[in-house]
PyMOL CGO cylinders between C-alpha atoms (Angstrom):
from pymol import cmd
from pymol.cgo import CYLINDER

trace = [
    CYLINDER, 16.55, 0.12, -29.15, 17.17, 0.61, -25.49, 0.3, 1, 1, 1, 1, 1, 1,
    CYLINDER, 17.17, 0.61, -25.49, 20.11, 2.79, -24.71, 0.3, 1, 1, 1, 1, 1, 1,
    CYLINDER, 20.11, 2.79, -24.71, 22.94, 1.25, -22.77, 0.3, 1, 1, 1, 1, 1, 1,
    CYLINDER, 22.94, 1.25, -22.77, 23.48, 2.05, -19.27, 0.3, 1, 1, 1, 1, 1, 1,
    CYLINDER, 23.48, 2.05, -19.27, 26.21, 4.63, -18.66, 0.3, 1, 1, 1, 1, 1, 1,
    CYLINDER, 26.21, 4.63, -18.66, 27.37, 2.45, -15.60, 0.3, 1, 1, 1, 1, 1, 1,
    CYLINDER, 27.37, 2.45, -15.60, 29.38, -0.74, -15.78, 0.3, 1, 1, 1, 1, 1, 1,
    CYLINDER, 29.38, -0.74, -15.78, 28.32, -3.79, -13.85, 0.3, 1, 1, 1, 1, 1, 1,
    CYLINDER, 28.32, -3.79, -13.85, 30.94, -2.89, -11.23, 0.3, 1, 1, 1, 1, 1, 1,
    CYLINDER, 30.94, -2.89, -11.23, 29.73, 0.71, -11.12, 0.3, 1, 1, 1, 1, 1, 1,
    CYLINDER, 29.73, 0.71, -11.12, 26.19, -0.49, -10.52, 0.3, 1, 1, 1, 1, 1, 1,
    CYLINDER, 26.19, -0.49, -10.52, 27.30, -2.92, -7.70, 0.3, 1, 1, 1, 1, 1, 1,
    CYLINDER, 27.30, -2.92, -7.70, 29.11, -0.11, -5.95, 0.3, 1, 1, 1, 1, 1, 1,
    CYLINDER, 29.11, -0.11, -5.95, 25.98, 2.13, -6.25, 0.3, 1, 1, 1, 1, 1, 1,
    CYLINDER, 25.98, 2.13, -6.25, 23.84, -0.55, -4.71, 0.3, 1, 1, 1, 1, 1, 1,
    CYLINDER, 23.84, -0.55, -4.71, 26.40, -1.10, -1.99, 0.3, 1, 1, 1, 1, 1, 1,
    CYLINDER, 26.40, -1.10, -1.99, 26.41, 2.71, -1.18, 0.3, 1, 1, 1, 1, 1, 1,
    CYLINDER, 26.41, 2.71, -1.18, 22.60, 2.82, -1.13, 0.3, 1, 1, 1, 1, 1, 1,
    CYLINDER, 22.60, 2.82, -1.13, 22.68, -0.22, 1.34, 0.3, 1, 1, 1, 1, 1, 1,
    CYLINDER, 22.68, -0.22, 1.34, 25.01, 1.58, 3.56, 0.3, 1, 1, 1, 1, 1, 1,
    CYLINDER, 25.01, 1.58, 3.56, 23.07, 4.80, 3.46, 0.3, 1, 1, 1, 1, 1, 1,
    CYLINDER, 23.07, 4.80, 3.46, 19.93, 2.89, 4.45, 0.3, 1, 1, 1, 1, 1, 1,
    CYLINDER, 19.93, 2.89, 4.45, 21.40, 0.62, 7.22, 0.3, 1, 1, 1, 1, 1, 1,
    CYLINDER, 21.40, 0.62, 7.22, 23.84, 2.92, 8.83, 0.3, 1, 1, 1, 1, 1, 1,
    CYLINDER, 23.84, 2.92, 8.83, 22.22, 5.25, 11.45, 0.3, 1, 1, 1, 1, 1, 1,
    CYLINDER, 22.22, 5.25, 11.45, 22.65, 9.13, 10.72, 0.3, 1, 1, 1, 1, 1, 1,
    CYLINDER, 22.65, 9.13, 10.72, 22.99, 8.75, 6.99, 0.3, 1, 1, 1, 1, 1, 1,
    CYLINDER, 22.99, 8.75, 6.99, 19.35, 9.31, 5.89, 0.3, 1, 1, 1, 1, 1, 1,
    CYLINDER, 19.35, 9.31, 5.89, 18.08, 12.74, 5.44, 0.3, 1, 1, 1, 1, 1, 1,
    CYLINDER, 18.08, 12.74, 5.44, 14.42, 13.56, 4.90, 0.3, 1, 1, 1, 1, 1, 1,
    CYLINDER, 14.42, 13.56, 4.90, 13.26, 16.01, 2.18, 0.3, 1, 1, 1, 1, 1, 1,
    CYLINDER, 13.26, 16.01, 2.18, 10.10, 16.88, 4.25, 0.3, 1, 1, 1, 1, 1, 1,
    CYLINDER, 10.10, 16.88, 4.25, 10.02, 17.95, 7.90, 0.3, 1, 1, 1, 1, 1, 1,
    CYLINDER, 10.02, 17.95, 7.90, 8.78, 15.33, 10.37, 0.3, 1, 1, 1, 1, 1, 1,
    CYLINDER, 8.78, 15.33, 10.37, 5.02, 15.43, 11.16, 0.3, 1, 1, 1, 1, 1, 1,
    CYLINDER, 5.02, 15.43, 11.16, 6.01, 15.21, 14.69, 0.3, 1, 1, 1, 1, 1, 1,
    CYLINDER, 6.01, 15.21, 14.69, 8.09, 18.44, 14.54, 0.3, 1, 1, 1, 1, 1, 1,
    CYLINDER, 8.09, 18.44, 14.54, 5.39, 20.92, 15.63, 0.3, 1, 1, 1, 1, 1, 1,
    CYLINDER, 5.39, 20.92, 15.63, 4.30, 18.77, 18.59, 0.3, 1, 1, 1, 1, 1, 1,
    CYLINDER, 4.30, 18.77, 18.59, 5.49, 19.04, 22.04, 0.3, 1, 1, 1, 1, 1, 1,
    CYLINDER, 5.49, 19.04, 22.04, 7.32, 15.97, 23.66, 0.3, 1, 1, 1, 1, 1, 1,
    CYLINDER, 7.32, 15.97, 23.66, 5.25, 14.19, 26.29, 0.3, 1, 1, 1, 1, 1, 1,
    CYLINDER, 5.25, 14.19, 26.29, 6.49, 12.47, 29.35, 0.3, 1, 1, 1, 1, 1, 1,
    CYLINDER, 6.49, 12.47, 29.35, 6.23, 8.76, 29.00, 0.3, 1, 1, 1, 1, 1, 1,
    CYLINDER, 6.23, 8.76, 29.00, 6.68, 6.07, 31.80, 0.3, 1, 1, 1, 1, 1, 1,
    CYLINDER, 6.68, 6.07, 31.80, 9.67, 3.98, 31.20, 0.3, 1, 1, 1, 1, 1, 1,
    CYLINDER, 9.67, 3.98, 31.20, 7.62, 0.94, 30.12, 0.3, 1, 1, 1, 1, 1, 1,
    CYLINDER, 7.62, 0.94, 30.12, 5.45, 2.92, 27.85, 0.3, 1, 1, 1, 1, 1, 1,
    CYLINDER, 5.45, 2.92, 27.85, 8.68, 4.55, 26.22, 0.3, 1, 1, 1, 1, 1, 1,
    CYLINDER, 8.68, 4.55, 26.22, 10.31, 1.30, 25.69, 0.3, 1, 1, 1, 1, 1, 1,
    CYLINDER, 10.31, 1.30, 25.69, 7.09, -0.17, 24.11, 0.3, 1, 1, 1, 1, 1, 1,
    CYLINDER, 7.09, -0.17, 24.11, 6.91, 3.02, 21.74, 0.3, 1, 1, 1, 1, 1, 1,
    CYLINDER, 6.91, 3.02, 21.74, 10.50, 2.66, 20.98, 0.3, 1, 1, 1, 1, 1, 1,
    CYLINDER, 10.50, 2.66, 20.98, 9.89, -0.91, 20.04, 0.3, 1, 1, 1, 1, 1, 1,
    CYLINDER, 9.89, -0.91, 20.04, 7.18, -0.14, 17.72, 0.3, 1, 1, 1, 1, 1, 1,
    CYLINDER, 7.18, -0.14, 17.72, 8.90, 2.63, 16.03, 0.3, 1, 1, 1, 1, 1, 1,
    CYLINDER, 8.90, 2.63, 16.03, 12.00, 0.19, 15.65, 0.3, 1, 1, 1, 1, 1, 1,
    CYLINDER, 12.00, 0.19, 15.65, 9.67, -2.25, 13.85, 0.3, 1, 1, 1, 1, 1, 1,
    CYLINDER, 9.67, -2.25, 13.85, 8.50, 0.66, 11.46, 0.3, 1, 1, 1, 1, 1, 1,
    CYLINDER, 8.50, 0.66, 11.46, 12.11, 1.76, 10.90, 0.3, 1, 1, 1, 1, 1, 1,
    CYLINDER, 12.11, 1.76, 10.90, 13.03, -1.72, 9.83, 0.3, 1, 1, 1, 1, 1, 1,
    CYLINDER, 13.03, -1.72, 9.83, 9.91, -1.88, 7.68, 0.3, 1, 1, 1, 1, 1, 1,
    CYLINDER, 9.91, -1.88, 7.68, 11.32, 1.28, 5.83, 0.3, 1, 1, 1, 1, 1, 1,
    CYLINDER, 11.32, 1.28, 5.83, 14.66, -0.43, 5.53, 0.3, 1, 1, 1, 1, 1, 1,
    CYLINDER, 14.66, -0.43, 5.53, 12.96, -3.33, 3.80, 0.3, 1, 1, 1, 1, 1, 1,
    CYLINDER, 12.96, -3.33, 3.80, 10.93, -0.92, 1.59, 0.3, 1, 1, 1, 1, 1, 1,
    CYLINDER, 10.93, -0.92, 1.59, 14.29, 0.74, 0.39, 0.3, 1, 1, 1, 1, 1, 1,
    CYLINDER, 14.29, 0.74, 0.39, 15.72, -2.56, -0.38, 0.3, 1, 1, 1, 1, 1, 1,
    CYLINDER, 15.72, -2.56, -0.38, 12.48, -3.86, -2.25, 0.3, 1, 1, 1, 1, 1, 1,
    CYLINDER, 12.48, -3.86, -2.25, 12.41, -0.90, -4.42, 0.3, 1, 1, 1, 1, 1, 1,
    CYLINDER, 12.41, -0.90, -4.42, 16.13, -0.92, -5.19, 0.3, 1, 1, 1, 1, 1, 1,
    CYLINDER, 16.13, -0.92, -5.19, 15.98, -4.63, -6.06, 0.3, 1, 1, 1, 1, 1, 1,
    CYLINDER, 15.98, -4.63, -6.06, 12.95, -4.14, -8.26, 0.3, 1, 1, 1, 1, 1, 1,
    CYLINDER, 12.95, -4.14, -8.26, 14.47, -1.15, -10.03, 0.3, 1, 1, 1, 1, 1, 1,
    CYLINDER, 14.47, -1.15, -10.03, 17.66, -3.20, -10.73, 0.3, 1, 1, 1, 1, 1, 1,
    CYLINDER, 17.66, -3.20, -10.73, 15.72, -5.77, -12.71, 0.3, 1, 1, 1, 1, 1, 1,
    CYLINDER, 15.72, -5.77, -12.71, 12.64, -3.75, -14.02, 0.3, 1, 1, 1, 1, 1, 1,
    CYLINDER, 12.64, -3.75, -14.02, 12.33, -4.11, -17.80, 0.3, 1, 1, 1, 1, 1, 1,
    CYLINDER, 12.33, -4.11, -17.80, 10.70, -0.83, -18.57, 0.3, 1, 1, 1, 1, 1, 1,
    CYLINDER, 10.70, -0.83, -18.57, 12.26, 2.58, -18.04, 0.3, 1, 1, 1, 1, 1, 1,
    CYLINDER, 12.26, 2.58, -18.04, 9.25, 4.02, -16.66, 0.3, 1, 1, 1, 1, 1, 1,
    CYLINDER, 9.25, 4.02, -16.66, 8.73, 1.29, -14.12, 0.3, 1, 1, 1, 1, 1, 1,
    CYLINDER, 8.73, 1.29, -14.12, 12.32, 1.61, -13.05, 0.3, 1, 1, 1, 1, 1, 1,
    CYLINDER, 12.32, 1.61, -13.05, 12.00, 5.34, -12.61, 0.3, 1, 1, 1, 1, 1, 1,
    CYLINDER, 12.00, 5.34, -12.61, 8.70, 4.94, -10.62, 0.3, 1, 1, 1, 1, 1, 1,
    CYLINDER, 8.70, 4.94, -10.62, 10.63, 2.49, -8.22, 0.3, 1, 1, 1, 1, 1, 1,
    CYLINDER, 10.63, 2.49, -8.22, 13.43, 4.97, -7.78, 0.3, 1, 1, 1, 1, 1, 1,
    CYLINDER, 13.43, 4.97, -7.78, 10.87, 7.85, -7.13, 0.3, 1, 1, 1, 1, 1, 1,
    CYLINDER, 10.87, 7.85, -7.13, 9.06, 5.71, -4.46, 0.3, 1, 1, 1, 1, 1, 1,
    CYLINDER, 9.06, 5.71, -4.46, 12.28, 4.79, -2.81, 0.3, 1, 1, 1, 1, 1, 1,
    CYLINDER, 12.28, 4.79, -2.81, 13.16, 8.54, -2.59, 0.3, 1, 1, 1, 1, 1, 1,
    CYLINDER, 13.16, 8.54, -2.59, 9.88, 9.27, -1.01, 0.3, 1, 1, 1, 1, 1, 1,
    CYLINDER, 9.88, 9.27, -1.01, 10.39, 6.32, 1.53, 0.3, 1, 1, 1, 1, 1, 1,
    CYLINDER, 10.39, 6.32, 1.53, 13.69, 7.88, 2.60, 0.3, 1, 1, 1, 1, 1, 1,
    CYLINDER, 13.69, 7.88, 2.60, 11.60, 10.58, 4.60, 0.3, 1, 1, 1, 1, 1, 1,
    CYLINDER, 11.60, 10.58, 4.60, 9.85, 7.69, 6.52, 0.3, 1, 1, 1, 1, 1, 1,
    CYLINDER, 9.85, 7.69, 6.52, 13.20, 6.19, 7.27, 0.3, 1, 1, 1, 1, 1, 1,
    CYLINDER, 13.20, 6.19, 7.27, 14.69, 9.44, 8.52, 0.3, 1, 1, 1, 1, 1, 1,
    CYLINDER, 14.69, 9.44, 8.52, 11.55, 10.26, 10.68, 0.3, 1, 1, 1, 1, 1, 1,
    CYLINDER, 11.55, 10.26, 10.68, 11.54, 6.88, 12.38, 0.3, 1, 1, 1, 1, 1, 1,
    CYLINDER, 11.54, 6.88, 12.38, 15.19, 7.10, 13.14, 0.3, 1, 1, 1, 1, 1, 1,
    CYLINDER, 15.19, 7.10, 13.14, 14.89, 10.58, 14.50, 0.3, 1, 1, 1, 1, 1, 1,
    CYLINDER, 14.89, 10.58, 14.50, 11.84, 9.43, 16.63, 0.3, 1, 1, 1, 1, 1, 1,
    CYLINDER, 11.84, 9.43, 16.63, 13.91, 6.46, 17.99, 0.3, 1, 1, 1, 1, 1, 1,
    CYLINDER, 13.91, 6.46, 17.99, 16.75, 8.89, 19.06, 0.3, 1, 1, 1, 1, 1, 1,
    CYLINDER, 16.75, 8.89, 19.06, 14.03, 10.93, 20.95, 0.3, 1, 1, 1, 1, 1, 1,
    CYLINDER, 14.03, 10.93, 20.95, 12.75, 7.85, 22.60, 0.3, 1, 1, 1, 1, 1, 1,
    CYLINDER, 12.75, 7.85, 22.60, 16.49, 7.13, 23.78, 0.3, 1, 1, 1, 1, 1, 1,
    CYLINDER, 16.49, 7.13, 23.78, 16.60, 4.11, 21.61, 0.3, 1, 1, 1, 1, 1, 1,
    CYLINDER, 16.60, 4.11, 21.61, 18.17, 2.86, 18.40, 0.3, 1, 1, 1, 1, 1, 1,
    CYLINDER, 18.17, 2.86, 18.40, 17.38, 1.16, 15.15, 0.3, 1, 1, 1, 1, 1, 1,
    CYLINDER, 17.38, 1.16, 15.15, 17.32, -2.75, 14.96, 0.3, 1, 1, 1, 1, 1, 1,
    CYLINDER, 17.32, -2.75, 14.96, 20.73, -4.53, 14.84, 0.3, 1, 1, 1, 1, 1, 1,
    CYLINDER, 20.73, -4.53, 14.84, 19.17, -6.94, 12.36, 0.3, 1, 1, 1, 1, 1, 1,
    CYLINDER, 19.17, -6.94, 12.36, 18.64, -4.31, 9.56, 0.3, 1, 1, 1, 1, 1, 1,
    CYLINDER, 18.64, -4.31, 9.56, 21.50, -5.45, 7.26, 0.3, 1, 1, 1, 1, 1, 1,
    CYLINDER, 21.50, -5.45, 7.26, 19.88, -9.03, 7.22, 0.3, 1, 1, 1, 1, 1, 1,
    CYLINDER, 19.88, -9.03, 7.22, 16.45, -7.67, 6.39, 0.3, 1, 1, 1, 1, 1, 1,
    CYLINDER, 16.45, -7.67, 6.39, 17.79, -5.33, 3.60, 0.3, 1, 1, 1, 1, 1, 1,
    CYLINDER, 17.79, -5.33, 3.60, 19.66, -8.20, 1.88, 0.3, 1, 1, 1, 1, 1, 1,
    CYLINDER, 19.66, -8.20, 1.88, 16.57, -10.51, 2.14, 0.3, 1, 1, 1, 1, 1, 1,
    CYLINDER, 16.57, -10.51, 2.14, 14.23, -7.66, 0.82, 0.3, 1, 1, 1, 1, 1, 1,
    CYLINDER, 14.23, -7.66, 0.82, 16.56, -6.72, -1.92, 0.3, 1, 1, 1, 1, 1, 1,
    CYLINDER, 16.56, -6.72, -1.92, 16.54, -10.33, -3.13, 0.3, 1, 1, 1, 1, 1, 1,
    CYLINDER, 16.54, -10.33, -3.13, 12.78, -10.40, -3.07, 0.3, 1, 1, 1, 1, 1, 1,
    CYLINDER, 12.78, -10.40, -3.07, 12.53, -7.22, -4.97, 0.3, 1, 1, 1, 1, 1, 1,
    CYLINDER, 12.53, -7.22, -4.97, 15.02, -8.42, -7.62, 0.3, 1, 1, 1, 1, 1, 1,
    CYLINDER, 15.02, -8.42, -7.62, 13.12, -11.63, -8.08, 0.3, 1, 1, 1, 1, 1, 1,
    CYLINDER, 13.12, -11.63, -8.08, 9.81, -9.74, -8.36, 0.3, 1, 1, 1, 1, 1, 1,
    CYLINDER, 9.81, -9.74, -8.36, 11.39, -7.44, -11.07, 0.3, 1, 1, 1, 1, 1, 1,
    CYLINDER, 11.39, -7.44, -11.07, 12.69, -10.57, -13.06, 0.3, 1, 1, 1, 1, 1, 1,
    CYLINDER, 12.69, -10.57, -13.06, 9.17, -11.98, -12.91, 0.3, 1, 1, 1, 1, 1, 1,
    CYLINDER, 9.17, -11.98, -12.91, 7.85, -9.07, -15.03, 0.3, 1, 1, 1, 1, 1, 1,
    CYLINDER, 7.85, -9.07, -15.03, 6.81, -5.59, -14.52, 0.3, 1, 1, 1, 1, 1, 1,
    CYLINDER, 6.81, -5.59, -14.52, 3.16, -6.24, -13.89, 0.3, 1, 1, 1, 1, 1, 1,
    CYLINDER, 3.16, -6.24, -13.89, 4.07, -8.65, -11.10, 0.3, 1, 1, 1, 1, 1, 1,
    CYLINDER, 4.07, -8.65, -11.10, 6.72, -6.29, -9.72, 0.3, 1, 1, 1, 1, 1, 1,
    CYLINDER, 6.72, -6.29, -9.72, 4.09, -3.48, -9.53, 0.3, 1, 1, 1, 1, 1, 1,
    CYLINDER, 4.09, -3.48, -9.53, 1.67, -5.87, -8.01, 0.3, 1, 1, 1, 1, 1, 1,
    CYLINDER, 1.67, -5.87, -8.01, 4.34, -6.77, -5.43, 0.3, 1, 1, 1, 1, 1, 1,
    CYLINDER, 4.34, -6.77, -5.43, 4.61, -3.09, -4.63, 0.3, 1, 1, 1, 1, 1, 1,
    CYLINDER, 4.61, -3.09, -4.63, 0.78, -2.70, -4.26, 0.3, 1, 1, 1, 1, 1, 1,
    CYLINDER, 0.78, -2.70, -4.26, 0.42, -5.83, -1.85, 0.3, 1, 1, 1, 1, 1, 1,
    CYLINDER, 0.42, -5.83, -1.85, 3.47, -4.70, 0.23, 0.3, 1, 1, 1, 1, 1, 1,
    CYLINDER, 3.47, -4.70, 0.23, 2.06, -1.16, 0.67, 0.3, 1, 1, 1, 1, 1, 1,
    CYLINDER, 2.06, -1.16, 0.67, -1.34, -2.69, 1.62, 0.3, 1, 1, 1, 1, 1, 1,
    CYLINDER, -1.34, -2.69, 1.62, 0.19, -4.89, 4.30, 0.3, 1, 1, 1, 1, 1, 1,
    CYLINDER, 0.19, -4.89, 4.30, 2.36, -2.05, 5.53, 0.3, 1, 1, 1, 1, 1, 1,
    CYLINDER, 2.36, -2.05, 5.53, -0.67, 0.20, 5.89, 0.3, 1, 1, 1, 1, 1, 1,
    CYLINDER, -0.67, 0.20, 5.89, -2.40, -2.67, 7.94, 0.3, 1, 1, 1, 1, 1, 1,
    CYLINDER, -2.40, -2.67, 7.94, 0.44, -3.00, 10.32, 0.3, 1, 1, 1, 1, 1, 1,
    CYLINDER, 0.44, -3.00, 10.32, 0.84, 0.79, 10.74, 0.3, 1, 1, 1, 1, 1, 1,
    CYLINDER, 0.84, 0.79, 10.74, -2.67, 1.15, 11.61, 0.3, 1, 1, 1, 1, 1, 1,
    CYLINDER, -2.67, 1.15, 11.61, -2.29, -1.76, 14.22, 0.3, 1, 1, 1, 1, 1, 1,
    CYLINDER, -2.29, -1.76, 14.22, 0.62, 0.26, 15.67, 0.3, 1, 1, 1, 1, 1, 1,
    CYLINDER, 0.62, 0.26, 15.67, -1.46, 3.29, 15.98, 0.3, 1, 1, 1, 1, 1, 1,
    CYLINDER, -1.46, 3.29, 15.98, -3.79, 1.51, 18.22, 0.3, 1, 1, 1, 1, 1, 1,
    CYLINDER, -3.79, 1.51, 18.22, -0.91, 0.00, 20.33, 0.3, 1, 1, 1, 1, 1, 1,
    CYLINDER, -0.91, 0.00, 20.33, 1.13, 3.25, 20.82, 0.3, 1, 1, 1, 1, 1, 1,
    CYLINDER, 1.13, 3.25, 20.82, 0.69, 4.97, 24.28, 0.3, 1, 1, 1, 1, 1, 1,
    CYLINDER, 0.69, 4.97, 24.28, -2.12, 7.25, 24.21, 0.3, 1, 1, 1, 1, 1, 1,
    CYLINDER, -2.12, 7.25, 24.21, 0.23, 10.21, 25.11, 0.3, 1, 1, 1, 1, 1, 1,
    CYLINDER, 0.23, 10.21, 25.11, 2.81, 9.59, 22.42, 0.3, 1, 1, 1, 1, 1, 1,
    CYLINDER, 2.81, 9.59, 22.42, 1.45, 12.22, 19.98, 0.3, 1, 1, 1, 1, 1, 1,
    CYLINDER, 1.45, 12.22, 19.98, 4.71, 12.50, 18.10, 0.3, 1, 1, 1, 1, 1, 1,
    CYLINDER, 4.71, 12.50, 18.10, 4.94, 8.83, 16.92, 0.3, 1, 1, 1, 1, 1, 1,
    CYLINDER, 4.94, 8.83, 16.92, 1.34, 8.87, 16.17, 0.3, 1, 1, 1, 1, 1, 1,
    CYLINDER, 1.34, 8.87, 16.17, 1.71, 11.93, 13.86, 0.3, 1, 1, 1, 1, 1, 1,
    CYLINDER, 1.71, 11.93, 13.86, 4.62, 10.06, 12.00, 0.3, 1, 1, 1, 1, 1, 1,
    CYLINDER, 4.62, 10.06, 12.00, 2.66, 6.96, 11.44, 0.3, 1, 1, 1, 1, 1, 1,
    CYLINDER, 2.66, 6.96, 11.44, -0.49, 8.76, 10.34, 0.3, 1, 1, 1, 1, 1, 1,
    CYLINDER, -0.49, 8.76, 10.34, 1.56, 10.54, 7.47, 0.3, 1, 1, 1, 1, 1, 1,
    CYLINDER, 1.56, 10.54, 7.47, 3.23, 7.27, 6.65, 0.3, 1, 1, 1, 1, 1, 1,
    CYLINDER, 3.23, 7.27, 6.65, -0.11, 5.63, 6.03, 0.3, 1, 1, 1, 1, 1, 1,
    CYLINDER, -0.11, 5.63, 6.03, -1.17, 8.34, 3.80, 0.3, 1, 1, 1, 1, 1, 1,
    CYLINDER, -1.17, 8.34, 3.80, 2.04, 8.07, 1.72, 0.3, 1, 1, 1, 1, 1, 1,
    CYLINDER, 2.04, 8.07, 1.72, 2.13, 4.23, 1.58, 0.3, 1, 1, 1, 1, 1, 1,
    CYLINDER, 2.13, 4.23, 1.58, -1.59, 4.07, 0.43, 0.3, 1, 1, 1, 1, 1, 1,
    CYLINDER, -1.59, 4.07, 0.43, -0.81, 6.55, -2.45, 0.3, 1, 1, 1, 1, 1, 1,
    CYLINDER, -0.81, 6.55, -2.45, 2.20, 4.29, -3.46, 0.3, 1, 1, 1, 1, 1, 1,
    CYLINDER, 2.20, 4.29, -3.46, 0.05, 1.24, -3.51, 0.3, 1, 1, 1, 1, 1, 1,
    CYLINDER, 0.05, 1.24, -3.51, -2.60, 2.92, -5.52, 0.3, 1, 1, 1, 1, 1, 1,
    CYLINDER, -2.60, 2.92, -5.52, -0.13, 4.30, -8.07, 0.3, 1, 1, 1, 1, 1, 1,
    CYLINDER, -0.13, 4.30, -8.07, 1.22, 0.73, -8.51, 0.3, 1, 1, 1, 1, 1, 1,
    CYLINDER, 1.22, 0.73, -8.51, -2.25, -0.73, -9.16, 0.3, 1, 1, 1, 1, 1, 1,
    CYLINDER, -2.25, -0.73, -9.16, -2.86, 2.20, -11.54, 0.3, 1, 1, 1, 1, 1, 1,
    CYLINDER, -2.86, 2.20, -11.54, 0.22, 1.59, -13.47, 0.3, 1, 1, 1, 1, 1, 1,
    CYLINDER, 0.22, 1.59, -13.47, -0.82, -2.09, -14.14, 0.3, 1, 1, 1, 1, 1, 1,
    CYLINDER, -0.82, -2.09, -14.14, -0.01, -4.06, -11.08, 0.3, 1, 1, 1, 1, 1, 1,
    CYLINDER, -0.01, -4.06, -11.08, -1.36, -7.59, -11.05, 0.3, 1, 1, 1, 1, 1, 1,
    CYLINDER, -1.36, -7.59, -11.05, -3.00, -9.23, -8.01, 0.3, 1, 1, 1, 1, 1, 1,
    CYLINDER, -3.00, -9.23, -8.01, -0.55, -11.56, -6.42, 0.3, 1, 1, 1, 1, 1, 1,
    CYLINDER, -0.55, -11.56, -6.42, -1.50, -15.32, -5.91, 0.3, 1, 1, 1, 1, 1, 1,
    CYLINDER, -1.50, -15.32, -5.91, -2.95, -16.10, -2.49, 0.3, 1, 1, 1, 1, 1, 1,
    CYLINDER, -2.95, -16.10, -2.49, 0.32, -18.24, -1.49, 0.3, 1, 1, 1, 1, 1, 1,
    CYLINDER, 0.32, -18.24, -1.49, 2.67, -15.37, -2.28, 0.3, 1, 1, 1, 1, 1, 1,
    CYLINDER, 2.67, -15.37, -2.28, 0.57, -12.93, -0.19, 0.3, 1, 1, 1, 1, 1, 1,
    CYLINDER, 0.57, -12.93, -0.19, 0.64, -15.38, 2.77, 0.3, 1, 1, 1, 1, 1, 1,
    CYLINDER, 0.64, -15.38, 2.77, 4.30, -15.76, 2.40, 0.3, 1, 1, 1, 1, 1, 1,
    CYLINDER, 4.30, -15.76, 2.40, 4.87, -11.95, 2.44, 0.3, 1, 1, 1, 1, 1, 1,
    CYLINDER, 4.87, -11.95, 2.44, 2.55, -11.72, 5.62, 0.3, 1, 1, 1, 1, 1, 1,
    CYLINDER, 2.55, -11.72, 5.62, 4.59, -14.52, 7.33, 0.3, 1, 1, 1, 1, 1, 1,
    CYLINDER, 4.59, -14.52, 7.33, 7.85, -12.72, 6.71, 0.3, 1, 1, 1, 1, 1, 1,
    CYLINDER, 7.85, -12.72, 6.71, 6.51, -9.53, 7.90, 0.3, 1, 1, 1, 1, 1, 1,
    CYLINDER, 6.51, -9.53, 7.90, 5.39, -11.12, 11.08, 0.3, 1, 1, 1, 1, 1, 1,
    CYLINDER, 5.39, -11.12, 11.08, 8.82, -12.63, 11.73, 0.3, 1, 1, 1, 1, 1, 1,
    CYLINDER, 8.82, -12.63, 11.73, 10.41, -9.23, 11.13, 0.3, 1, 1, 1, 1, 1, 1,
    CYLINDER, 10.41, -9.23, 11.13, 8.09, -7.70, 13.64, 0.3, 1, 1, 1, 1, 1, 1,
    CYLINDER, 8.09, -7.70, 13.64, 8.87, -10.31, 16.28, 0.3, 1, 1, 1, 1, 1, 1,
    CYLINDER, 8.87, -10.31, 16.28, 12.59, -10.01, 15.73, 0.3, 1, 1, 1, 1, 1, 1,
    CYLINDER, 12.59, -10.01, 15.73, 13.06, -6.35, 15.68, 0.3, 1, 1, 1, 1, 1, 1,
    CYLINDER, 13.06, -6.35, 15.68, 10.75, -5.19, 18.55, 0.3, 1, 1, 1, 1, 1, 1,
    CYLINDER, 10.75, -5.19, 18.55, 13.81, -5.62, 20.94, 0.3, 1, 1, 1, 1, 1, 1,
    CYLINDER, 13.81, -5.62, 20.94, 16.74, -6.26, 18.80, 0.3, 1, 1, 1, 1, 1, 1,
]
cmd.load_cgo(trace, "trace")
């Protein structure tokens, strides 16, 4: 028999609310690993290039907000303890990305997106729905999400100003980590998602990128 949770429903709601605040409120995320950009010297960027780099890093930061929400939502409805634990572990590792992107935005004299709370709520709902569908679909959702994230990070690597080596170093390490998360989800039994679901996820990703580049 599965042991009862030590937390009441209200406790779990408060924990989730606290996690949402820690994700969406600037300055509340702390990385466990040093930023890959730390050893690199800052380079001078023209104002237009600086704004463009900040827009891309703002998108990436919001992507990590979404990742936190997805993992938390999936963990809240996962049926197997080991799947729930893997979701929490992945979310913890993604905190590094969140903190690195936020730090880089500060260095670029910019800020996170004002729409982050909205994207957190939407992503949490998607994650919870994926968890309710069953663990193999939940893991498949993780694998597909990470695959799409890697594609857009690789796209951003090409779009970054050539001289912005600090942002580039962050994205390169993020790609390595995201790819590992996706491979782990597939190895754990993640099922391939139907084409319409993948297309919907891609469409939502495009909408997120368009709305957060400046906002």
